[in-house]
C-alpha positions in Angstrom: 7.1 -4.7 -3.9 9.8 -3.7 -6.5 11.2 0.0 -4.9 13.9 0.5 -7.9 11.5 -0.2 -10.5 9.8 3.2 -10.5 9.1 6.2 -8.4 5.4 4.9 -7.5 6.5 1.7 -6.6 9.1 2.9 -4.2 6.6 5.4 -2.6 4.2 2.2 -2.1 6.7 0.4 -0.6 7.8 3.2 1.6 4.2 4.3 2.7 3.3 0.6 3.7 6.5 0.3 5.5 6.0 3.2 7.6 2.2 2.6 8.1 2.3 -1.2 9.1 3.9 -2.3 12.3 3.3 -6.0 12.5 3.8 -7.7 9.2 7.0 -8.4 7.5 7.8 -5.8 4.9 9.3 -7.1 1.9 10.9 -5.3 -1.4 12.3 -7.1 -4.3 15.8 -5.9 -5.4 18.1 -7.5 -8.5 21.4 -7.8 -7.7 22.4 -4.4 -8.1 23.6 -1.8 -5.8 21.3 0.8 -6.9 18.3 -1.9 -6.2 19.1 -2.9 -3.2 19.7 0.6 -1.7 16.5 1.7 -3.0 14.8 -1.2 -1.3 16.5 -0.2 1.6 15.4 3.6 1.6 11.8 2.2 0.7 11.7 -0.4 3.8 14.0 1.2 6.8 11.1 2.6 8.7 9.5 -0.9 8.8 9.3 -3.0 12.0 10.2 -6.1 10.2 12.2 -5.2 6.9 13.7 -7.6 4.4 15.0 -7.3 1.2 14.3 -10.4 -1.6 17.2 -10.3 -3.9 
């Protein structure tokens, strides 16, 4: 998902990251500090977090 695009997308990515353990959880981010920060905050609890820039 694109965590920085809306509060709903952020919440969806964060919920998936917290609930699923095995898959790689990826959030999309533009090359803006705020987008990357939002992506990280959404996926930081994932077992295998990734940010797609």
